[in-house]
PyMOL commands that place a pseudoatom at each C-alpha (Angstrom):
pseudoatom trace, name=CA, resn=MET, resi=1, chain=A, elem=C, hetatm=0, pos=[0.040, -0.095, 0.173]
pseudoatom trace, name=CA, resn=GLN, resi=2, chain=A, elem=C, hetatm=0, pos=[1.597, 3.415, -0.863]
pseudoatom trace, name=CA, resn=PHE, resi=3, chain=A, elem=C, hetatm=0, pos=[0.870, 6.484, 1.070]
pseudoatom trace, name=CA, resn=ARG, resi=4, chain=A, elem=C, hetatm=0, pos=[0.730, 10.005, -0.112]
pseudoatom trace, name=CA, resn=ALA, resi=5, chain=A, elem=C, hetatm=0, pos=[1.944, 13.124, 2.398]
pseudoatom trace, name=CA, resn=ASP, resi=6, chain=A, elem=C, hetatm=0, pos=[-1.828, 14.148, 2.997]
pseudoatom trace, name=CA, resn=GLN, resi=7, chain=A, elem=C, hetatm=0, pos=[-2.494, 10.327, 4.038]
pseudoatom trace, name=CA, resn=TYR, resi=8, chain=A, elem=C, hetatm=0, pos=[0.193, 10.287, 6.536]
pseudoatom trace, name=CA, resn=TYR, resi=9, chain=A, elem=C, hetatm=0, pos=[-0.835, 13.808, 7.975]
pseudoatom trace, name=CA, resn=GLN, resi=10, chain=A, elem=C, hetatm=0, pos=[-4.251, 12.794, 8.494]
pseudoatom trace, name=CA, resn=VAL, resi=11, chain=A, elem=C, hetatm=0, pos=[-2.887, 9.070, 10.030]
pseudoatom trace, name=CA, resn=SER, resi=12, chain=A, elem=C, hetatm=0, pos=[-1.095, 11.196, 12.182]
pseudoatom trace, name=CA, resn=LEU, resi=13, chain=A, elem=C, hetatm=0, pos=[-3.758, 12.419, 14.210]
pseudoatom trace, name=CA, resn=GLU, resi=14, chain=A, elem=C, hetatm=0, pos=[-5.682, 9.399, 14.850]
pseudoatom trace, name=CA, resn=PRO, resi=15, chain=A, elem=C, hetatm=0, pos=[-3.036, 7.642, 16.965]
pseudoatom trace, name=CA, resn=MET, resi=16, chain=A, elem=C, hetatm=0, pos=[-2.515, 10.458, 19.018]
pseudoatom trace, name=CA, resn=GLN, resi=17, chain=A, elem=C, hetatm=0, pos=[-6.069, 10.532, 20.095]
pseudoatom trace, name=CA, resn=GLN, resi=18, chain=A, elem=C, hetatm=0, pos=[-5.976, 6.746, 20.608]
pseudoatom trace, name=CA, resn=ALA, resi=19, chain=A, elem=C, hetatm=0, pos=[-2.590, 6.879, 22.677]
pseudoatom trace, name=CA, resn=ARG, resi=20, chain=A, elem=C, hetatm=0, pos=[-4.597, 9.606, 25.184]
pseudoatom trace, name=CA, resn=SER, resi=21, chain=A, elem=C, hetatm=0, pos=[-7.778, 7.047, 25.345]
pseudoatom trace, name=CA, resn=ILE, resi=22, chain=A, elem=C, hetatm=0, pos=[-5.388, 3.898, 26.064]
pseudoatom trace, name=CA, resn=TYR, resi=23, chain=A, elem=C, hetatm=0, pos=[-3.187, 6.196, 28.755]
pseudoatom trace, name=CA, resn=GLN, resi=24, chain=A, elem=C, hetatm=0, pos=[-6.643, 7.206, 30.510]
pseudoatom trace, name=CA, resn=GLY, resi=25, chain=A, elem=C, hetatm=0, pos=[-7.990, 3.376, 30.729]
pseudoatom trace, name=CA, resn=GLY, resi=26, chain=A, elem=C, hetatm=0, pos=[-4.878, 3.232, 32.756]
pseudoatom trace, name=CA, resn=ALA, resi=27, chain=A, elem=C, hetatm=0, pos=[-3.414, -0.517, 31.922]
pseudoatom trace, name=CA, resn=ALA, resi=28, chain=A, elem=C, hetatm=0, pos=[-1.345, -0.156, 28.694]
pseudoatom trace, name=CA, resn=TYR, resi=29, chain=A, elem=C, hetatm=0, pos=[1.086, 2.876, 29.197]
pseudoatom trace, name=CA, resn=ALA, resi=30, chain=A, elem=C, hetatm=0, pos=[3.992, 0.692, 27.067]
pseudoatom trace, name=CA, resn=LEU, resi=31, chain=A, elem=C, hetatm=0, pos=[0.871, 0.703, 24.230]
pseudoatom trace, name=CA, resn=ALA, resi=32, chain=A, elem=C, hetatm=0, pos=[0.132, 4.356, 24.751]
pseudoatom trace, name=CA, resn=ILE, resi=33, chain=A, elem=C, hetatm=0, pos=[3.937, 5.659, 24.370]
pseudoatom trace, name=CA, resn=TYR, resi=34, chain=A, elem=C, hetatm=0, pos=[3.587, 3.586, 21.042]
pseudoatom trace, name=CA, resn=CYS, resi=35, chain=A, elem=C, hetatm=0, pos=[0.751, 4.993, 19.740]
pseudoatom trace, name=CA, resn=GLY, resi=36, chain=A, elem=C, hetatm=0, pos=[2.083, 8.700, 20.618]
pseudoatom trace, name=CA, resn=GLY, resi=37, chain=A, elem=C, hetatm=0, pos=[5.698, 8.076, 18.773]
pseudoatom trace, name=CA, resn=LEU, resi=38, chain=A, elem=C, hetatm=0, pos=[3.559, 6.466, 15.714]
pseudoatom trace, name=CA, resn=ALA, resi=39, chain=A, elem=C, hetatm=0, pos=[1.435, 9.563, 15.581]
pseudoatom trace, name=CA, resn=VAL, resi=40, chain=A, elem=C, hetatm=0, pos=[4.907, 11.664, 15.533]
pseudoatom trace, name=CA, resn=GLU, resi=41, chain=A, elem=C, hetatm=0, pos=[6.145, 9.237, 13.030]
pseudoatom trace, name=CA, resn=SER, resi=42, chain=A, elem=C, hetatm=0, pos=[3.149, 9.408, 10.906]
pseudoatom trace, name=CA, resn=LEU, resi=43, chain=A, elem=C, hetatm=0, pos=[3.578, 13.413, 11.222]
pseudoatom trace, name=CA, resn=LEU, resi=44, chain=A, elem=C, hetatm=0, pos=[7.192, 13.506, 10.105]
pseudoatom trace, name=CA, resn=ARG, resi=45, chain=A, elem=C, hetatm=0, pos=[6.853, 10.992, 7.248]
pseudoatom trace, name=CA, resn=ALA, resi=46, chain=A, elem=C, hetatm=0, pos=[4.046, 13.584, 6.084]
pseudoatom trace, name=CA, resn=PHE, resi=47, chain=A, elem=C, hetatm=0, pos=[6.452, 16.584, 5.635]
pseudoatom trace, name=CA, resn=ARG, resi=48, chain=A, elem=C, hetatm=0, pos=[9.135, 14.188, 4.284]
pseudoatom trace, name=CA, resn=TRP, resi=49, chain=A, elem=C, hetatm=0, pos=[6.957, 12.742, 1.763]
pseudoatom trace, name=CA, resn=ALA, resi=50, chain=A, elem=C, hetatm=0, pos=[5.804, 16.371, 0.687]
pseudoatom trace, name=CA, resn=ASP, resi=51, chain=A, elem=C, hetatm=0, pos=[9.201, 17.003, -0.229]
pseudoatom trace, name=CA, resn=ASP, resi=52, chain=A, elem=C, hetatm=0, pos=[10.391, 13.155, -1.483]
pseudoatom trace, name=CA, resn=SER, resi=53, chain=A, elem=C, hetatm=0, pos=[8.045, 10.453, -2.132]
pseudoatom trace, name=CA, resn=SER, resi=54, chain=A, elem=C, hetatm=0, pos=[10.619, 7.869, -2.236]
pseudoatom trace, name=CA, resn=PHE, resi=55, chain=A, elem=C, hetatm=0, pos=[9.546, 4.934, 0.634]
pseudoatom trace, name=CA, resn=GLU, resi=56, chain=A, elem=C, hetatm=0, pos=[11.813, 4.926, 3.489]
pseudoatom trace, name=CA, resn=GLY, resi=57, chain=A, elem=C, hetatm=0, pos=[10.830, 1.921, 5.885]
pseudoatom trace, name=CA, resn=ARG, resi=58, chain=A, elem=C, hetatm=0, pos=[12.851, 2.300, 8.686]
pseudoatom trace, name=CA, resn=HIS, resi=59, chain=A, elem=C, hetatm=0, pos=[11.326, 3.565, 12.060]
pseudoatom trace, name=CA, resn=ASP, resi=60, chain=A, elem=C, hetatm=0, pos=[14.661, 6.418, 12.838]
pseudoatom trace, name=CA, resn=LEU, resi=61, chain=A, elem=C, hetatm=0, pos=[12.701, 9.083, 14.319]
pseudoatom trace, name=CA, resn=SER, resi=62, chain=A, elem=C, hetatm=0, pos=[16.142, 10.917, 14.277]
pseudoatom trace, name=CA, resn=GLU, resi=63, chain=A, elem=C, hetatm=0, pos=[16.613, 10.714, 10.481]
pseudoatom trace, name=CA, resn=LEU, resi=64, chain=A, elem=C, hetatm=0, pos=[12.820, 11.211, 10.008]
pseudoatom trace, name=CA, resn=LEU, resi=65, chain=A, elem=C, hetatm=0, pos=[13.101, 14.459, 11.624]
pseudoatom trace, name=CA, resn=ARG, resi=66, chain=A, elem=C, hetatm=0, pos=[16.177, 15.808, 9.613]
pseudoatom trace, name=CA, resn=ALA, resi=67, chain=A, elem=C, hetatm=0, pos=[14.354, 14.664, 6.492]
pseudoatom trace, name=CA, resn=SER, resi=68, chain=A, elem=C, hetatm=0, pos=[11.054, 16.089, 7.275]
pseudoatom trace, name=CA, resn=GLY, resi=69, chain=A, elem=C, hetatm=0, pos=[12.335, 19.835, 7.954]
pseudoatom trace, name=CA, resn=LEU, resi=70, chain=A, elem=C, hetatm=0, pos=[9.616, 19.844, 10.710]
pseudoatom trace, name=CA, resn=LEU, resi=71, chain=A, elem=C, hetatm=0, pos=[12.356, 21.729, 12.968]
pseudoatom trace, name=CA, resn=ARG, resi=72, chain=A, elem=C, hetatm=0, pos=[12.409, 24.534, 10.642]
pseudoatom trace, name=CA, resn=ILE, resi=73, chain=A, elem=C, hetatm=0, pos=[10.367, 27.126, 12.139]
pseudoatom trace, name=CA, resn=ASP, resi=74, chain=A, elem=C, hetatm=0, pos=[8.264, 29.568, 9.753]
pseudoatom trace, name=CA, resn=TYR, resi=75, chain=A, elem=C, hetatm=0, pos=[9.737, 32.744, 11.646]
pseudoatom trace, name=CA, resn=ASP, resi=76, chain=A, elem=C, hetatm=0, pos=[8.185, 35.156, 9.150]
pseudoatom trace, name=CA, resn=SER, resi=77, chain=A, elem=C, hetatm=0, pos=[4.653, 33.339, 9.442]
pseudoatom trace, name=CA, resn=LEU, resi=78, chain=A, elem=C, hetatm=0, pos=[4.844, 33.873, 13.014]
pseudoatom trace, name=CA, resn=ARG, resi=79, chain=A, elem=C, hetatm=0, pos=[5.907, 37.490, 12.946]
pseudoatom trace, name=CA, resn=GLN, resi=80, chain=A, elem=C, hetatm=0, pos=[3.160, 38.089, 10.864]
pseudoatom trace, name=CA, resn=LYS, resi=81, chain=A, elem=C, hetatm=0, pos=[0.888, 36.860, 13.276]
pseudoatom trace, name=CA, resn=GLY, resi=82, chain=A, elem=C, hetatm=0, pos=[2.197, 39.097, 15.868]
pseudoatom trace, name=CA, resn=ALA, resi=83, chain=A, elem=C, hetatm=0, pos=[4.722, 36.815, 17.895]
pseudoatom trace, name=CA, resn=SER, resi=84, chain=A, elem=C, hetatm=0, pos=[7.426, 38.279, 19.305]
pseudoatom trace, name=CA, resn=GLU, resi=85, chain=A, elem=C, hetatm=0, pos=[11.022, 37.214, 19.090]
pseudoatom trace, name=CA, resn=GLU, resi=86, chain=A, elem=C, hetatm=0, pos=[11.227, 35.832, 22.517]
pseudoatom trace, name=CA, resn=ALA, resi=87, chain=A, elem=C, hetatm=0, pos=[8.053, 33.724, 21.790]
pseudoatom trace, name=CA, resn=ILE, resi=88, chain=A, elem=C, hetatm=0, pos=[9.430, 32.260, 18.589]
pseudoatom trace, name=CA, resn=ASN, resi=89, chain=A, elem=C, hetatm=0, pos=[12.635, 31.278, 20.084]
pseudoatom trace, name=CA, resn=ASP, resi=90, chain=A, elem=C, hetatm=0, pos=[10.596, 30.331, 22.820]
pseudoatom trace, name=CA, resn=GLN, resi=91, chain=A, elem=C, hetatm=0, pos=[8.436, 27.703, 20.649]
pseudoatom trace, name=CA, resn=GLY, resi=92, chain=A, elem=C, hetatm=0, pos=[11.716, 26.331, 19.199]
pseudoatom trace, name=CA, resn=LYS, resi=93, chain=A, elem=C, hetatm=0, pos=[12.872, 25.424, 22.076]
pseudoatom trace, name=CA, resn=LYS, resi=94, chain=A, elem=C, hetatm=0, pos=[10.113, 24.063, 23.289]
pseudoatom trace, name=CA, resn=LEU, resi=95, chain=A, elem=C, hetatm=0, pos=[9.473, 21.947, 19.990]
pseudoatom trace, name=CA, resn=ARG, resi=96, chain=A, elem=C, hetatm=0, pos=[13.092, 20.698, 19.829]
pseudoatom trace, name=CA, resn=ALA, resi=97, chain=A, elem=C, hetatm=0, pos=[12.955, 19.409, 23.761]
pseudoatom trace, name=CA, resn=ALA, resi=98, chain=A, elem=C, hetatm=0, pos=[9.729, 17.917, 23.140]
pseudoatom trace, name=CA, resn=MET, resi=99, chain=A, elem=C, hetatm=0, pos=[11.189, 15.773, 19.985]
pseudoatom trace, name=CA, resn=ASN, resi=100, chain=A, elem=C, hetatm=0, pos=[14.072, 14.914, 22.026]
pseudoatom trace, name=CA, resn=GLU, resi=101, chain=A, elem=C, hetatm=0, pos=[11.847, 13.406, 24.409]
pseudoatom trace, name=CA, resn=VAL, resi=102, chain=A, elem=C, hetatm=0, pos=[10.022, 11.767, 21.832]
pseudoatom trace, name=CA, resn=VAL, resi=103, chain=A, elem=C, hetatm=0, pos=[13.363, 10.579, 19.771]
pseudoatom trace, name=CA, resn=ILE, resi=104, chain=A, elem=C, hetatm=0, pos=[14.617, 9.111, 23.310]
pseudoatom trace, name=CA, resn=LEU, resi=105, chain=A, elem=C, hetatm=0, pos=[11.533, 7.291, 24.714]
pseudoatom trace, name=CA, resn=TRP, resi=106, chain=A, elem=C, hetatm=0, pos=[9.866, 5.917, 21.372]
pseudoatom trace, name=CA, resn=HIS, resi=107, chain=A, elem=C, hetatm=0, pos=[11.503, 2.968, 19.563]
pseudoatom trace, name=CA, resn=ASN, resi=108, chain=A, elem=C, hetatm=0, pos=[9.020, 1.002, 17.036]
pseudoatom trace, name=CA, resn=ASN, resi=109, chain=A, elem=C, hetatm=0, pos=[9.499, -2.240, 19.133]
pseudoatom trace, name=CA, resn=LEU, resi=110, chain=A, elem=C, hetatm=0, pos=[7.357, -0.855, 22.105]
pseudoatom trace, name=CA, resn=ARG, resi=111, chain=A, elem=C, hetatm=0, pos=[4.456, -2.548, 20.316]
pseudoatom trace, name=CA, resn=PHE, resi=112, chain=A, elem=C, hetatm=0, pos=[5.707, -5.878, 21.764]
pseudoatom trace, name=CA, resn=ALA, resi=113, chain=A, elem=C, hetatm=0, pos=[6.681, -4.462, 25.220]
pseudoatom trace, name=CA, resn=SER, resi=114, chain=A, elem=C, hetatm=0, pos=[4.958, -5.549, 28.410]
pseudoatom trace, name=CA, resn=GLU, resi=115, chain=A, elem=C, hetatm=0, pos=[4.479, -2.608, 31.176]
pseudoatom trace, name=CA, resn=ALA, resi=116, chain=A, elem=C, hetatm=0, pos=[7.392, -4.681, 33.069]
pseudoatom trace, name=CA, resn=SER, resi=117, chain=A, elem=C, hetatm=0, pos=[9.253, -4.403, 30.221]
pseudoatom trace, name=CA, resn=LEU, resi=118, chain=A, elem=C, hetatm=0, pos=[8.968, -0.561, 29.769]
pseudoatom trace, name=CA, resn=LYS, resi=119, chain=A, elem=C, hetatm=0, pos=[9.924, -0.139, 33.295]
pseudoatom trace, name=CA, resn=THR, resi=120, chain=A, elem=C, hetatm=0, pos=[13.233, -2.066, 33.071]
pseudoatom trace, name=CA, resn=PHE, resi=121, chain=A, elem=C, hetatm=0, pos=[14.124, 0.410, 29.965]
pseudoatom trace, name=CA, resn=LEU, resi=122, chain=A, elem=C, hetatm=0, pos=[13.014, 3.347, 32.012]
pseudoatom trace, name=CA, resn=HIS, resi=123, chain=A, elem=C, hetatm=0, pos=[15.624, 1.960, 34.647]
pseudoatom trace, name=CA, resn=LYS, resi=124, chain=A, elem=C, hetatm=0, pos=[18.435, 1.012, 32.519]
pseudoatom trace, name=CA, resn=ALA, resi=125, chain=A, elem=C, hetatm=0, pos=[17.970, 4.990, 30.976]
pseudoatom trace, name=CA, resn=SER, resi=126, chain=A, elem=C, hetatm=0, pos=[18.103, 6.284, 34.673]
pseudoatom trace, name=CA, resn=ARG, resi=127, chain=A, elem=C, hetatm=0, pos=[14.642, 7.881, 34.612]
pseudoatom trace, name=CA, resn=LEU, resi=128, chain=A, elem=C, hetatm=0, pos=[12.785, 6.148, 37.800]
pseudoatom trace, name=CA, resn=HIS, resi=129, chain=A, elem=C, hetatm=0, pos=[14.721, 7.943, 40.207]
pseudoatom trace, name=CA, resn=GLY, resi=130, chain=A, elem=C, hetatm=0, pos=[12.854, 10.354, 42.586]
pseudoatom trace, name=CA, resn=ILE, resi=131, chain=A, elem=C, hetatm=0, pos=[9.467, 9.925, 41.295]
pseudoatom trace, name=CA, resn=LYS, resi=132, chain=A, elem=C, hetatm=0, pos=[6.442, 8.988, 43.454]
pseudoatom trace, name=CA, resn=GLY, resi=133, chain=A, elem=C, hetatm=0, pos=[3.741, 7.008, 42.567]
pseudoatom trace, name=CA, resn=ASP, resi=134, chain=A, elem=C, hetatm=0, pos=[4.103, 5.256, 39.282]
pseudoatom trace, name=CA, resn=PRO, resi=135, chain=A, elem=C, hetatm=0, pos=[7.089, 6.203, 37.254]
pseudoatom trace, name=CA, resn=VAL, resi=136, chain=A, elem=C, hetatm=0, pos=[5.625, 4.521, 34.217]
pseudoatom trace, name=CA, resn=LYS, resi=137, chain=A, elem=C, hetatm=0, pos=[2.534, 6.255, 34.156]
pseudoatom trace, name=CA, resn=LYS, resi=138, chain=A, elem=C, hetatm=0, pos=[4.195, 9.545, 34.818]
pseudoatom trace, name=CA, resn=HIS, resi=139, chain=A, elem=C, hetatm=0, pos=[6.534, 8.830, 32.045]
pseudoatom trace, name=CA, resn=ALA, resi=140, chain=A, elem=C, hetatm=0, pos=[3.952, 8.187, 29.815]
pseudoatom trace, name=CA, resn=MET, resi=141, chain=A, elem=C, hetatm=0, pos=[2.060, 11.120, 30.190]
pseudoatom trace, name=CA, resn=ASP, resi=142, chain=A, elem=C, hetatm=0, pos=[5.417, 13.186, 29.952]
pseudoatom trace, name=CA, resn=PHE, resi=143, chain=A, elem=C, hetatm=0, pos=[5.556, 11.387, 26.387]
pseudoatom trace, name=CA, resn=LEU, resi=144, chain=A, elem=C, hetatm=0, pos=[2.168, 11.960, 25.237]
pseudoatom trace, name=CA, resn=ASP, resi=145, chain=A, elem=C, hetatm=0, pos=[2.589, 15.516, 26.214]
pseudoatom trace, name=CA, resn=ALA, resi=146, chain=A, elem=C, hetatm=0, pos=[6.081, 15.962, 24.441]
pseudoatom trace, name=CA, resn=ALA, resi=147, chain=A, elem=C, hetatm=0, pos=[4.252, 14.145, 21.237]
pseudoatom trace, name=CA, resn=GLN, resi=148, chain=A, elem=C, hetatm=0, pos=[1.428, 16.100, 21.607]
pseudoatom trace, name=CA, resn=THR, resi=149, chain=A, elem=C, hetatm=0, pos=[3.569, 19.589, 21.582]
pseudoatom trace, name=CA, resn=VAL, resi=150, chain=A, elem=C, hetatm=0, pos=[5.254, 17.930, 18.367]
pseudoatom trace, name=CA, resn=ILE, resi=151, chain=A, elem=C, hetatm=0, pos=[1.663, 17.254, 16.784]
pseudoatom trace, name=CA, resn=ASN, resi=152, chain=A, elem=C, hetatm=0, pos=[0.429, 20.622, 17.647]
pseudoatom trace, name=CA, resn=HIS, resi=153, chain=A, elem=C, hetatm=0, pos=[3.573, 22.360, 15.896]
pseudoatom trace, name=CA, resn=GLY, resi=154, chain=A, elem=C, hetatm=0, pos=[3.064, 20.022, 12.877]
pseudoatom trace, name=CA, resn=VAL, resi=155, chain=A, elem=C, hetatm=0, pos=[-0.706, 20.745, 12.344]
pseudoatom trace, name=CA, resn=MET, resi=156, chain=A, elem=C, hetatm=0, pos=[-0.043, 24.438, 12.386]
pseudoatom trace, name=CA, resn=LEU, resi=157, chain=A, elem=C, hetatm=0, pos=[2.830, 24.393, 9.930]
pseudoatom trace, name=CA, resn=TRP, resi=158, chain=A, elem=C, hetatm=0, pos=[0.714, 21.861, 7.702]
pseudoatom trace, name=CA, resn=GLN, resi=159, chain=A, elem=C, hetatm=0, pos=[-1.982, 24.498, 7.769]
pseudoatom trace, name=CA, resn=LEU, resi=160, chain=A, elem=C, hetatm=0, pos=[0.170, 27.283, 6.737]
pseudoatom trace, name=CA, resn=LYS, resi=161, chain=A, elem=C, hetatm=0, pos=[1.900, 25.009, 4.147]
pseudoatom trace, name=CA, resn=LYS, resi=162, chain=A, elem=C, hetatm=0, pos=[-1.593, 24.253, 2.478]
pseudoatom trace, name=CA, resn=LYS, resi=163, chain=A, elem=C, hetatm=0, pos=[-2.758, 28.010, 2.191]
for i in range(1, 163): cmd.bond("trace and resi %d" % i, "trace and resi %d" % (i + 1))
show_as sticks, trace
zoom trace
């Protein structure tokens, strides 16, 4: 099945909603993270395919991010909308931090991960220290918030691009 950029873009919105629903269910945080990462991957593919429709089947978010151009902020459009230089720079920092969180925590093989294996991964990544309550739940929420930041930025850029 061959996808176009518009299809990847539309598909990027669905898994994010599904990830939030799964998270709210409370028992499948690894799956929620997987779905959130899938949404980001789909969005990155949409931007990449808009410029180059050759198939690239790897799930390397760092490479897709570079190829997508998503981090290129449309400063002129933001200025025209009245954004200050400080707000523009803050948005760029927030986006890069969110994308960094997604790249660090998401792997395509999360689709096979149990909650215990996700907790082991987080422990090996030294991400369990000082967290009260369920650390997997906390990291899942932090991840989904970061993924949503990326999705929101992508939606804004996609809409600007289509005008």
